[in-house]
C-alpha positions in Angstrom: 31.7 -12.4 -72.2 32.8 -13.0 -75.8 36.5 -13.4 -77.6 36.5 -9.8 -78.9 35.9 -8.1 -75.3 38.5 -10.2 -73.7 41.3 -9.2 -76.3 39.8 -5.4 -75.7 40.3 -5.7 -72.3 43.9 -7.3 -72.2 45.2 -4.6 -74.7 44.4 -1.5 -72.5 46.6 -0.4 -70.2 46.9 1.3 -67.2 48.8 4.3 -66.8 48.7 7.3 -63.9 48.3 10.8 -64.8 49.4 13.6 -63.0 50.1 17.2 -63.9 53.0 19.2 -64.7 53.2 22.7 -65.1 49.0 22.8 -65.9 49.8 20.1 -68.7 48.7 16.6 -68.6 51.0 13.5 -68.9 50.9 9.3 -67.9 53.0 6.8 -67.3 52.1 3.1 -67.4 51.6 2.4 -63.5 53.3 -0.9 -63.9 56.4 1.4 -63.2 54.8 3.2 -60.0 55.8 1.9 -57.1 53.7 4.3 -54.8 52.9 7.7 -54.7 53.9 9.9 -51.4 53.5 13.4 -49.7 56.3 15.8 -50.1 58.7 15.2 -46.7 62.0 16.7 -45.8 64.6 16.6 -48.7 68.3 16.6 -48.5 69.6 18.5 -51.4 73.2 17.4 -52.4 75.8 20.3 -53.8 76.6 20.3 -57.1 74.0 18.3 -58.6 72.2 19.4 -61.4 69.4 21.9 -60.4 66.6 19.6 -61.1 68.0 17.1 -58.6 66.3 18.1 -55.9 67.5 16.4 -53.2 67.1 12.5 -51.2 64.8 11.5 -49.3 64.8 8.2 -46.7 63.1 5.8 -48.1 62.4 2.8 -45.3 66.1 2.7 -44.7 66.9 3.4 -48.7 68.4 6.8 -49.9 66.2 7.3 -52.9 67.0 10.9 -55.1 63.8 13.1 -56.1 64.5 15.0 -59.3 62.6 17.9 -60.3 60.6 16.2 -63.4 59.0 19.5 -64.5 62.7 20.9 -64.7 63.7 17.7 -66.3 61.8 18.2 -68.9 62.3 22.2 -69.5 59.0 23.2 -68.1 60.5 25.6 -65.0 60.8 24.5 -61.4 58.4 23.1 -59.4 55.8 25.5 -57.5 55.0 23.8 -53.9 51.4 23.2 -53.0 49.3 21.3 -50.7 49.0 18.7 -54.4 52.7 18.2 -54.8 53.9 14.8 -54.0 56.9 12.9 -55.0 56.2 9.8 -57.6 58.3 6.5 -56.5 58.9 4.9 -59.9 61.1 1.9 -60.4 63.5 1.9 -63.6 65.8 -0.7 -65.1 69.1 -0.1 -65.7 71.4 -2.6 -67.6 69.7 -4.8 -66.1 69.5 -3.5 -62.4 66.3 -2.0 -60.8 66.6 1.5 -59.3 64.2 3.6 -57.6 63.7 7.2 -58.3 61.7 9.9 -56.6 60.1 12.7 -59.1 58.4 15.3 -58.3 54.9 16.8 -59.4 52.6 19.4 -59.4 49.4 16.7 -58.5 48.4 13.3 -59.3 45.5 12.8 -60.8 43.9 9.4 -61.5 44.4 6.0 -63.1 42.8 5.9 -66.6 42.7 2.9 -68.7 44.0 3.2 -72.6 42.9 1.1 -75.4 45.7 1.6 -78.2 43.3 3.3 -80.5 42.9 6.0 -77.7 46.9 6.5 -78.2 48.0 8.2 -80.5 51.4 8.3 -82.7 54.2 10.7 -81.4 53.8 14.0 -83.5 56.9 14.9 -86.3 58.2 18.5 -84.2 60.8 18.5 -86.7 64.5 16.9 -87.0 66.4 18.6 -84.0 63.8 17.9 -81.5 64.2 15.0 -79.4 60.8 13.2 -78.4 62.2 9.9 -78.6 61.4 10.0 -74.5 57.2 10.4 -75.5 55.7 7.4 -75.6 52.3 8.8 -77.5 49.7 10.7 -77.1 46.5 9.6 -75.0 43.3 10.5 -76.2 42.1 12.2 -72.7 38.5 13.3 -74.3 38.0 14.8 -77.8 39.8 18.1 -77.1 42.5 17.1 -74.6 45.9 14.7 -74.9 48.0 13.5 -72.2 51.6 13.4 -73.0 53.0 9.5 -72.9 56.7 9.7 -71.2 58.7 6.7 -71.7 59.8 7.0 -68.2 62.8 4.8 -68.4 64.4 7.4 -71.2 62.9 10.1 -69.4 65.4 9.3 -66.0 67.9 7.0 -67.8 70.9 9.7 -67.2 69.8 9.8 -63.5 69.8 6.0 -63.2 72.9 5.2 -64.6 74.3 7.9 -61.9 72.3 6.4 -59.1 74.1 2.6 -60.3 77.6 4.5 -60.0 76.8 5.7 -56.9 75.7 2.0 -55.4 79.3 0.2 -57.1 77.6 -1.5 -59.8 78.8 -1.1 -63.2 77.0 1.0 -66.0 77.3 0.5 -70.0 79.9 2.5 -71.9 81.5 3.0 -68.0 85.2 0.9 -67.7 85.3 -1.1 -65.6 88.0 -0.3 -63.0 86.8 3.7 -64.4 86.3 6.3 -61.4 82.6 7.2 -61.2 84.0 11.2 -61.7 86.0 9.9 -65.0 82.3 8.9 -66.1 80.6 12.0 -65.0 83.3 14.3 -67.1 83.0 11.9 -69.7 79.4 12.8 -70.3 79.6 16.2 -69.6 
């Protein structure tokens, strides 16, 4: 193997591809802990619509959100392919597990840096910072590569508050409901 091939291989990143409302998305495989079939979820009152509930994952309570709804794509329609990806977020140097509902998980895909286009400029009022780039799947088709930490950051902070850990911007001794009111 030549030095050039070793360099290309070390730059290749693996992504898990999945579908949300007929659009292709991807996140770095290193963020995904596991993929589960949809199981019974306990709905929590007064939660935002995109929070589907919580599941019991080996004795731990894990919040689950409808990722498509969180991204403004409408509610999920459950099928036999619907699944929950358990992702691990880093929030204020703490690891937090969250479940995200997807319409289906597709495959693991290797992408080289030259296969990833920068995020197109969509105007000054549109926030695209949660998109890492556009991965070229075929000549005509792109995958939207999500920065899952940025997409789920506010939910990760909420999970930390529930566990009693301080959250950036939260005053020590402040009640979680005080911080929640400040965010709204």
